[in-house]
C-alpha positions in Angstrom: -8.8 -47.8 44.1 -7.4 -45.0 46.2 -6.3 -45.9 49.9 -6.6 -43.7 52.7 -3.6 -43.8 54.9 -5.4 -43.2 58.3 -7.9 -46.0 57.1 -5.0 -48.3 56.1 -3.4 -47.8 59.8 -7.0 -48.6 61.4 -7.3 -51.9 59.0 -10.2 -50.4 57.3 -9.8 -49.6 53.4 -11.8 -46.5 52.4 -12.6 -46.4 48.7 -14.9 -43.7 48.8 -15.1 -41.8 45.4 -17.6 -39.8 43.4 -17.4 -40.2 39.9 -19.7 -38.4 37.4 -20.4 -40.7 34.2 -18.7 -40.1 31.0 -20.4 -39.7 27.6 -19.2 -43.0 26.5 -20.7 -44.9 29.2 -24.1 -46.8 28.4 -26.5 -45.1 30.5 -30.2 -46.6 30.6 -33.1 -44.2 30.2 -34.2 -44.0 33.8 -36.3 -41.0 33.3 -38.9 -41.3 30.6 -40.0 -37.8 30.4 -38.0 -34.6 30.0 -33.9 -34.4 29.9 -31.9 -37.0 31.7 -30.8 -36.2 35.1 -27.1 -36.2 36.1 -25.8 -39.6 37.5 -23.5 -40.5 39.9 -21.9 -43.7 41.1 -20.8 -43.9 44.8 -18.9 -47.1 45.8 -17.5 -47.4 49.6 -17.7 -50.3 52.5 -20.5 -50.9 54.5 -19.9 -49.3 57.8 -21.1 -49.8 61.1 -20.8 -46.8 63.4 -18.0 -48.0 65.4 -15.8 -48.8 62.4 -16.4 -45.4 60.6 -15.3 -43.7 64.1 -12.5 -45.9 64.1 -11.4 -45.1 60.2 -11.5 -41.3 60.7 -10.6 -41.3 64.6 -13.9 -39.9 66.0 -13.4 -37.9 69.3 -15.7 -35.5 71.4 -14.7 -31.9 71.2 -13.3 -31.0 74.6 -14.3 -27.3 75.9 -11.7 -25.8 77.1 -13.5 -23.3 79.8 -10.4 -21.7 80.9 -9.5 -20.5 77.3 -13.0 -19.5 76.7 -13.1 -17.3 79.8 -9.7 -15.8 78.9 -10.9 -15.0 75.3 -14.0 -13.4 76.6 -12.2 -11.3 79.1 -10.0 -10.0 76.3 -12.6 -8.9 74.5 -14.3 -6.8 77.5 -12.9 -3.2 77.4 -14.4 0.0 78.3 -15.7 0.7 75.0 -17.8 -2.5 74.7 -19.1 -2.1 78.2 -20.1 1.2 77.4 -21.8 0.6 73.9 -23.4 -2.5 75.4 -25.1 -0.3 78.3 -25.6 2.8 75.9 -26.5 1.5 72.6 -26.8 4.8 71.0 -22.9 5.0 71.2 -23.0 2.4 68.2 -25.1 4.4 66.1 -24.6 7.8 67.1 -21.0 8.4 65.5 -22.6 7.2 62.3 -25.4 9.6 62.4 -26.0 12.0 59.3 -27.0 15.4 61.3 -27.2 17.1 57.7 -29.7 14.3 56.5 -31.2 12.3 59.1 -31.9 15.0 61.7 -34.5 16.6 59.2 -36.2 13.1 59.0 -36.1 12.9 62.7 -37.3 16.3 63.3 -40.3 15.8 61.1 -40.9 12.6 62.6 -40.7 13.7 66.2 -43.1 16.6 65.8 -45.7 14.1 64.0 -45.3 11.9 66.8 -45.5 14.8 69.8 -48.7 15.7 68.1 -50.0 12.0 68.6 -48.8 11.6 72.1 -51.2 14.5 73.5 -54.5 12.8 72.6 -53.4 9.3 73.1 -51.6 10.2 76.4 -54.7 11.8 77.8 -56.8 9.2 76.5 -54.9 6.3 77.7 -54.4 7.9 81.0 -58.0 7.7 81.6 -58.0 4.0 80.7 -55.6 3.4 83.7 -58.1 5.2 85.8 -55.5 8.1 86.8 -55.5 11.9 85.9 -55.1 13.1 82.2 -51.8 14.5 82.7 -50.3 11.3 83.6 -50.2 10.1 80.0 -48.3 13.3 78.9 -45.8 12.6 81.8 -45.4 9.1 80.3 -44.4 10.5 77.0 -41.5 12.4 78.5 -39.7 11.0 81.5 -39.5 7.1 80.3 -38.9 8.0 76.9 -35.7 9.8 77.8 -34.6 6.9 79.8 -35.2 4.7 76.8 -33.2 7.0 74.5 -30.1 6.3 76.5 -30.3 2.5 77.0 -32.8 1.2 74.3 -31.9 -0.8 71.3 -34.8 0.0 69.1 -34.0 3.2 66.9 -38.0 3.4 65.9 -40.3 2.6 68.9 -42.3 4.9 70.1 -42.4 4.5 73.8 -45.2 5.8 76.4 -48.6 4.8 76.9 -50.2 2.0 75.2 -54.1 0.8 75.3 -53.5 -3.0 76.4 -51.0 -1.8 79.1 -53.0 1.1 80.3 -56.4 -1.1 80.7 -54.4 -3.8 82.6 -52.7 -1.1 85.1 -56.5 0.3 85.2 -57.9 -2.9 86.9 -55.2 -2.9 89.6 -55.7 0.9 90.0 -59.6 0.2 90.7 -58.9 -2.8 92.6 -56.7 -0.8 95.3 -57.4 2.7 95.4 -59.2 3.8 98.6 -57.2 0.8 100.6 -54.9 2.1 103.0 -52.7 0.4 105.9 -53.8 0.9 109.5 -53.5 4.8 110.6 -52.7 6.0 106.8 -55.0 8.0 104.7 -56.7 6.0 101.8 -54.3 5.5 98.6 -55.0 7.7 95.6 -55.2 6.1 92.1 -52.0 7.9 91.2 -50.3 6.0 94.4 -51.4 2.6 93.2 -50.4 3.4 89.6 -47.1 4.5 90.4 -46.2 1.6 92.8 -47.4 -0.8 89.6 -44.9 1.2 87.8 -42.1 0.5 90.1 -42.7 -3.4 90.6 -43.1 -3.7 86.9 -39.5 -2.1 86.7 -38.0 -4.2 89.3 -39.3 -7.5 87.8 -38.2 -6.5 84.1 -34.7 -5.8 85.6 -34.6 -9.0 87.6 -35.5 -10.7 84.3 -32.4 -8.9 82.8 -30.2 -9.9 85.5 -31.3 -13.6 85.0 -30.5 -13.1 81.2 -34.5 -14.0 80.6 -34.8 -11.7 77.4 -35.8 -14.9 75.3 -38.8 -15.5 77.6 -40.9 -13.3 75.5 -41.0 -16.1 72.7 -43.1 -17.8 75.1 -45.7 -15.6 74.0 -46.2 -17.0 70.3 -47.8 -14.8 67.6 -51.1 -16.8 68.1 -51.3 -15.9 71.7 -50.2 -12.0 71.3 -52.7 -11.9 68.6 -55.8 -13.7 70.3 -54.8 -11.6 73.6 -54.6 -8.3 72.3 -57.7 -8.6 70.3 -59.5 -9.6 73.4 -57.9 -6.9 75.5 -58.9 -4.2 72.7 -62.8 -5.7 73.3 -62.1 -4.6 76.8 -61.1 -1.1 75.8 -64.1 -0.6 73.6 -66.6 -1.5 76.4 -64.7 0.5 78.8 -65.3 3.6 76.4 -69.2 2.8 75.8 -70.0 4.7 79.1 -68.4 7.9 77.7 -69.7 7.5 74.2 -73.4 7.2 75.8 -72.8 9.6 78.4 -73.4 7.1 81.5 -72.2 6.9 84.7 -71.5 3.1 85.8 -70.6 1.5 89.1 -67.5 -0.4 89.5 -68.2 -4.3 88.4 -64.8 -5.8 89.5 -62.2 -7.6 87.3 -63.9 -11.1 86.9 -66.6 -11.1 84.0 -66.3 -7.6 83.5 -67.3 -7.2 80.0 -70.6 -9.2 80.9 -71.5 -7.2 84.0 -70.4 -4.1 82.2 -73.3 -4.6 79.2 -75.6 -5.6 81.8 -75.3 -2.3 83.8 -75.5 -0.4 80.2 -78.6 -1.8 79.5 -80.0 -1.2 83.0 -79.3 2.5 82.7 -79.8 2.7 78.7 -82.7 5.4 79.1 -80.4 7.6 81.0 -78.2 8.1 78.1 -76.9 11.8 77.3 -77.9 12.4 73.6 -75.6 15.3 73.3 -72.6 13.2 74.2 -73.9 10.6 71.7 -74.0 13.1 69.0 -70.6 14.2 69.8 -69.2 11.0 69.9 -71.0 9.8 66.5 -69.6 13.0 64.8 -66.1 12.2 66.1 -66.1 8.5 65.0 -67.6 9.7 61.8 -64.8 12.3 61.1 -61.9 10.2 62.2 -63.1 7.2 59.9 -63.3 9.4 57.0 -60.2 10.8 57.5 -58.4 7.2 58.0 -60.2 5.2 55.3 -60.9 8.1 52.2 -58.5 11.1 53.1 -55.3 9.6 54.8 -54.5 7.2 51.7 -54.9 10.2 49.5 -52.6 12.5 51.4 -49.9 9.5 51.8 -49.4 9.7 47.7 -48.7 13.5 48.3 -46.8 13.8 51.5 -45.4 11.4 54.2 -46.7 13.7 56.9 -50.3 12.5 58.0 -53.3 14.7 58.9 -53.1 15.2 62.7 -56.6 14.4 62.7 -56.6 13.2 66.1 -55.2 16.5 67.4 -57.6 18.5 65.5 -60.3 16.6 67.2 -59.0 17.5 70.6 -58.6 21.1 69.7 -62.1 21.5 67.9 -63.7 19.7 70.9 -61.8 21.7 73.5 -62.9 24.9 71.8 -66.5 23.8 71.2 -66.6 23.0 74.8 -65.2 26.1 76.2 -67.4 28.3 74.0 -70.6 26.5 73.6 -70.6 25.8 77.7 -71.1 21.8 77.1 -70.7 20.9 80.5 -72.8 23.5 82.0 -75.9 23.3 79.2 -75.8 19.5 78.4 -74.0 17.7 81.3 -70.9 16.7 78.9 -68.2 15.3 81.3 -64.8 17.0 80.8 -61.3 15.9 81.4 -60.9 18.3 84.1 -58.3 19.9 86.0 -54.6 19.5 84.4 -52.1 20.7 86.2 -48.9 22.8 84.8 -45.0 21.9 85.4 -43.0 18.9 86.0 -44.2 16.6 88.9 -42.0 16.6 91.8 -40.4 13.4 92.6 -41.7 11.2 95.0 -41.4 7.7 96.3 -43.8 5.1 95.3 -45.9 3.4 98.1 -43.6 0.6 99.0 -46.3 -0.9 101.3 -48.6 -1.7 98.7 -46.0 -3.5 96.5 -46.3 -6.9 98.0 -50.2 -7.1 97.2 -49.7 -6.1 93.8 -46.7 -8.5 92.7 -49.3 -10.9 90.8 -51.0 -8.2 89.1 -47.8 -6.6 87.9 -46.2 -9.7 86.5 -48.4 -9.9 83.4 -47.9 -6.0 82.7 -44.3 -6.7 82.8 -44.8 -9.5 80.4 -47.0 -7.9 78.0 -45.2 -4.7 78.1 -42.0 -6.2 77.2 -43.3 -8.5 74.7 -45.3 -5.8 72.6 -42.2 -3.5 72.5 -39.7 -6.3 71.4 -42.2 -7.6 68.8 -42.3 -4.0 67.3 -38.6 -3.7 67.7 -37.8 -6.9 66.0 -40.1 -5.6 63.0 -38.4 -2.2 62.4 -34.8 -4.1 63.3 -35.4 -6.5 60.3 -36.4 -3.7 58.0 -33.3 -1.5 58.5 -30.9 -4.3 59.2 -29.6 -3.9 62.8 -29.8 -5.7 65.9 -32.0 -5.8 69.1 -30.6 -6.7 72.3 -33.2 -8.6 74.2 -31.8 -8.3 77.7 -30.8 -4.8 76.8 -34.5 -4.3 76.2 -35.5 -5.5 79.5 -32.7 -3.3 81.1 -34.0 -0.1 79.2 -37.7 -0.6 80.2 -36.7 -1.7 83.6 -34.6 1.2 84.1 -37.4 3.4 82.5 -40.2 1.9 84.7 -38.4 2.2 87.9 -37.2 6.0 87.1 -40.6 7.2 86.0 -42.3 5.9 89.1 -40.9 8.5 91.0 -42.5 11.1 88.6 -46.1 9.9 88.7 -46.2 7.4 85.6 -47.5 4.1 85.4 -45.8 1.3 83.3 -44.9 2.3 79.6 -44.3 0.2 76.3 -44.3 0.6 72.6 -47.3 1.9 70.9 -48.3 0.1 67.9 -49.8 3.2 66.1 -47.2 5.8 67.2 -44.2 3.4 66.2 -45.5 2.9 62.6 -45.9 6.4 61.9 -42.7 7.2 63.3 -41.1 5.0 61.2 -43.4 5.8 57.9 -42.8 9.5 58.2 -39.1 9.0 57.7 -37.8 8.8 61.3 -34.4 7.3 61.5 -33.5 7.1 65.2 -34.4 7.9 68.8 -33.4 11.6 68.4 -37.1 11.7 67.2 -38.1 10.7 70.5 -36.0 13.2 72.1 -37.4 16.1 69.8 -40.9 14.7 70.7 -40.0 15.1 74.2 -39.0 18.5 73.9 -42.3 19.4 72.4 -44.2 17.7 75.2 -42.2 19.7 77.7 -43.8 23.0 76.5 -47.4 21.4 76.8 -46.3 20.5 80.2 -45.1 23.7 81.2 -47.7 25.8 79.6 -50.3 24.4 77.3 -51.9 21.9 79.7 -54.6 23.8 81.1 -55.9 24.4 77.5 -57.2 20.9 77.4 -59.5 21.1 80.5 -62.8 21.6 78.9 -62.2 18.7 76.3 -65.3 16.4 76.2 -64.5 12.8 77.4 -66.7 11.7 74.7 -64.2 12.9 72.2 -61.3 11.1 73.5 -63.6 7.9 73.9 -64.3 8.3 70.0 -60.5 8.8 69.3 -59.6 5.7 71.2 -62.1 3.6 69.8 -61.4 4.3 66.3 -57.7 4.0 67.0 -58.3 0.2 68.0 -59.4 -0.5 64.5 -56.0 -2.4 63.9 -56.1 -4.5 67.1 -60.1 -5.3 66.6 -59.4 -6.3 63.1 -56.7 -9.1 64.0 -59.8 -11.2 64.4 -59.4 -12.0 60.7 -56.1 -13.6 61.7 -58.0 -16.4 63.2 -58.7 -17.9 59.6 -55.2 -18.2 58.6 -54.1 -19.4 61.9 -56.7 -22.1 61.6 -55.4 -22.8 58.1 -51.8 -23.2 59.1 -52.7 -25.5 62.2 -56.0 -26.3 64.0 -54.0 -26.4 67.4 -52.8 -22.7 66.9 -56.4 -21.9 66.0 -57.8 -23.1 69.2 -54.9 -21.5 70.9 -56.5 -18.1 69.5 -59.9 -18.9 70.6 -59.5 -20.0 73.6 -57.2 -17.0 74.5 -59.7 -14.6 73.1 -62.6 -16.0 74.9 -60.6 -16.3 78.5 -59.4 -12.4 78.1 -63.2 -11.5 77.0 -65.3 -13.8 79.1 -63.2 -14.1 82.3 -60.5 -11.3 82.8 -57.4 -10.0 81.0 -55.0 -11.6 83.4 -56.4 -14.6 83.4 -56.4 -14.7 79.7 -52.9 -14.3 79.5 -52.3 -17.1 81.7 -54.7 -19.5 79.9 -52.9 -18.5 76.5 -49.4 -19.2 77.9 -50.4 -22.6 79.4 -52.0 -23.4 76.1 -48.8 -22.5 74.2 -46.5 -24.2 76.4 -48.9 -27.4 76.2 -48.8 -27.3 72.6 -44.9 -27.3 72.8 -45.2 -30.5 74.8 -48.1 -31.8 73.0 -46.0 -31.5 69.4 -43.0 -33.0 71.2 -44.9 -36.2 72.2 -46.4 -36.5 68.8 -43.4 -36.6 66.6 -43.5 -37.5 63.1 -43.0 -41.1 62.5 -43.3 -43.5 59.5 -42.4 -46.5 57.8 -39.7 -46.2 55.2 -39.5 -47.7 51.5 -36.7 -47.7 48.8 -36.8 -45.7 45.8 -36.0 -48.2 43.2 -32.4 -48.4 42.3 -31.1 -45.9 44.6 -30.2 -45.6 48.5 -33.0 -42.7 49.1 -35.7 -43.9 51.5 -38.9 -42.4 51.6 -42.5 -42.2 53.4 -44.7 -45.0 52.2 -47.5 -43.2 53.1 -46.8 -40.2 50.9 -45.0 -41.9 47.9 -46.2 -44.8 45.4 -43.7 -47.2 43.8 -41.4 -47.7 46.7 -39.8 -51.2 47.6 -40.4 -52.6 50.9 -37.7 -55.5 51.1 -39.1 -58.8 52.5 -38.5 -59.3 56.2 -37.3 -55.7 57.2 -39.0 -52.8 58.1 -37.7 -49.0 58.4 -39.2 -46.8 61.0 -38.3 -43.3 60.9 -38.9 -41.3 64.1 -38.3 -37.4 63.8 -38.2 -35.8 67.5 -36.3 -36.2 70.9 -36.6 -39.3 73.2 -36.7 -38.8 76.7 -38.6 -39.6 80.1 -41.5 -38.0 78.7 -41.9 -39.7 75.1 -40.2 -43.0 75.7 -43.6 -45.1 76.3 -45.3 -43.2 73.5 -42.1 -44.2 71.3 -42.4 -47.7 72.2 -46.1 -47.7 71.5 -45.8 -46.0 68.3 -43.4 -48.6 67.0 -45.7 -51.6 68.1 -48.7 -50.0 66.6 -46.9 -49.3 63.4 -45.7 -52.8 63.2 -48.9 -54.0 64.0 -47.3 -56.3 67.1 -48.5 -56.4 70.6 -45.4 -57.2 72.5 -47.3 -58.4 75.9 -49.3 -60.7 74.3 -47.0 -62.0 71.6 -44.4 -63.0 74.2 -47.2 -64.9 76.2 -47.9 -66.8 73.0 -44.5 -67.6 71.9 -44.0 -69.3 75.5 -47.1 -71.7 74.9 -45.9 -75.1 73.9 -48.2 -75.2 71.2 -47.3 -72.1 69.4 -46.4 -72.2 65.8 -45.2 -69.2 63.8 -47.4 -67.9 61.1 -46.4 -66.1 57.7 -48.0 -62.8 59.3 -45.9 -63.2 62.2 -42.4 -64.0 60.5 -43.0 -61.1 58.1 -40.5 -58.8 60.0 -37.2 -60.2 60.9 -35.1 -57.0 61.1 -36.3 -53.6 62.3 -34.2 -50.7 61.1 -34.8 -47.7 63.0 -33.9 -44.4 61.1 -32.6 -42.1 63.8 -31.2 -39.6 61.5 -33.8 -37.2 62.6 -33.5 -38.1 66.4 -32.4 -34.7 68.3 -31.4 -36.0 71.5 -32.0 -39.2 73.7 -31.7 -39.5 77.7 -30.5 -42.1 79.9 -34.4 -42.9 80.8 -35.2 -43.6 77.2 -32.1 -45.7 76.7 -33.1 -48.0 79.6 -36.4 -48.4 78.1 -35.1 -48.8 74.7 -32.8 -51.7 76.1 -35.8 -53.4 77.3 -37.5 -53.1 74.1 -34.5 -54.5 72.3 -34.7 -57.8 74.4 -38.3 -58.0 74.1 -38.1 -57.9 70.2 -35.3 -60.4 70.3 -37.8 -63.1 72.0 -40.0 -62.4 69.0 -36.7 -63.3 66.9 -36.6 -59.7 65.6 -33.3 -58.1 65.6 -33.5 -54.1 65.9 -30.4 -52.1 64.4 -30.2 -48.3 64.3 -29.2 -46.1 61.6 -27.8 -42.5 61.3 -27.4 -41.5 65.1 -26.1 -38.3 65.2 -22.8 -37.8 67.6 -24.5 -36.5 70.6 -27.1 -39.2 70.4 -24.4 -41.9 69.8 -22.2 -40.6 72.6 -25.3 -40.9 75.2 -26.1 -44.3 74.0 -22.2 -45.2 74.4 -22.1 -43.9 77.9 -25.4 -45.9 79.0 -24.0 -49.0 77.3 -26.6 -49.3 74.5 -23.6 -49.6 71.9 -20.2 -50.1 72.4 -19.8 -54.0 72.7 -19.0 -54.7 68.8 -18.9 -58.4 69.4 -22.5 -58.5 71.4 -24.1 -55.1 71.4 -27.6 -54.5 72.3 -28.0 -53.2 68.9 -25.8 -52.4 65.9 -25.5 -48.7 64.5 -25.0 -47.8 60.9 -24.1 -44.8 59.6 -27.1 -44.6 57.2 -30.4 -46.4 56.5 -28.9 -48.1 53.5 -26.1 -49.4 55.1 -28.6 -50.9 57.8 -30.8 -52.3 54.9 -27.7 -54.1 53.4 -27.1 -55.7 56.8 -30.6 -56.8 57.1 -30.5 -58.5 53.8 -27.6 -60.7 54.9 -29.8 -61.5 58.2 -32.6 -62.8 55.9 -30.6 -64.2 53.5 -31.0 -61.7 50.6 -27.9 -60.1 49.6 -23.9 -59.6 50.6 -22.4 -57.2 53.0 -19.2 -57.0 51.4 -19.9 -53.7 50.2 -22.7 -51.3 49.9 -22.8 -49.9 45.9 -25.5 -47.7 44.5 -25.5 -47.0 41.2 -28.0 -44.4 40.0 -26.8 -45.0 36.4 -27.3 -48.7 36.3 -30.3 -49.0 38.6 -28.4 -52.1 40.3 -27.7 -52.8 44.0 
């Protein structure tokens, strides 16, 4: 036997060893089918937690705060600060100008072509002039190039953000302060952009980058699918050539369809024909031509731009507006906008409306960034993304923009055609500058029904997310309900209300799952020290007079009552009634009441415990003692044990509230001694002989 010097000094002998059986030893056949499993023999003392701590000189690690601060300060230098604020410094020196520039050039040109129709169309969704969508593909994108950490996100207009901004624009356009002229739609949109940017910068300062993870995949899927329904509904009036009155934000979809059916006799058949042709051509390209072209070339057919140019030319030379009353885009100014201050007087009124815009824009952008970062093996800075988007929104608000975000479709195209870095976005900005300076007026005759068709077809990906409901429900009915309730709230009530409902439901799910941890009774695998769930495995041994209760989760002020209730229900004991019966002079014990003498609580999966839970636990220990049931603990992790020690639950070896053992098997051996079934001189487990 090998003695440990430290253990000898503390008065405890530690004969721990692991010994593989030699071929000469006689090993019974414990595996009737297949090859025999490797065998191992373990021999060691039966430890209580205090004894193990003394034997190996347990101590709580001390945090040297001053040393940590000095270490961090040494790491801070000008280069690290610059690379943190300007992430392009980290990848620009490694950039291959000969190889990567060609890919970024192709990617930038492709994305610039997509920016034109999407920018114009999504600007109309936000109820602002069409040229604003092109501005957004220029000003905030340049800022994101400097400060953003994603190398593949295509920033600019995004359908869901556009529709959310459009609600606020409709609500406040025409309002004014006393003695001031009515606010224009663009003034409202720039005010929202400024407030969203400030909110994102405040979140960055508070290090709230990880707050995006409050928006689960289920919530984001249900929310964006519902928002896509809003976008489609908003385009029906242009697809049918109708003029609808404003219906407000609450119950908007229901009210919109009521107005559509009221005016169904006034549809413009020319607009319907143009919309149908546009949709058919786009769907034919996306479903048939695009997959075939992708096999031959990484550059997709710019079908949206072709549709825009074709619609513009047909409208111009066939006089569609004059002959058939087709609504067109209207005036598009040339040149870059002059910087102007946002309307600061409006900002207090739009704080509540701006917060969901800030959250959705950031969450969608980070979600896309994480996908590409995982594929290309680089890191995303969550707080830096907040800084980049916040700075971009504040800067862009001075140049007639509304809040920007990453576009799902454009980002996917930018990556698929070979884009390597945000230099592709700079190239895209250069091409769009030409459009802003000279080409803009060319698109003035473009029919709005063509843009409506482009927008509806582009939403296929978001609308098809409804198919994810089946998988969410299969994985967890709770996630399925979150998806359904979020989707219905967005569609039937309003976008911002639906987002709030989804966030509340997601947080409630966290608490619900925390208050409903996994619990079970354990049984012993014969001839081993392994203990498994008796409801999931057959052939387990449950030792007479001993119950082993496994708890997986946290014990705190919120879950302490549920823990006590679960233990009593699992054991089939009503503590209050049983204690009353015990005090009755005529009480006599029955066989069922004496079936449990020792309750082993398996806390190997207990993540944390707070003083409130310890107080409840002390009372529960005393109540069980009145029933002649002794509670012992097993497998407490060091942080949990330290809290118990501070609160006086453990610590007194002679008369503790409850004993703490290092493992379930040690606790069971102690329990056997208590009920007169074995010895506690040592804990020996032999997988070869099967003898305990």
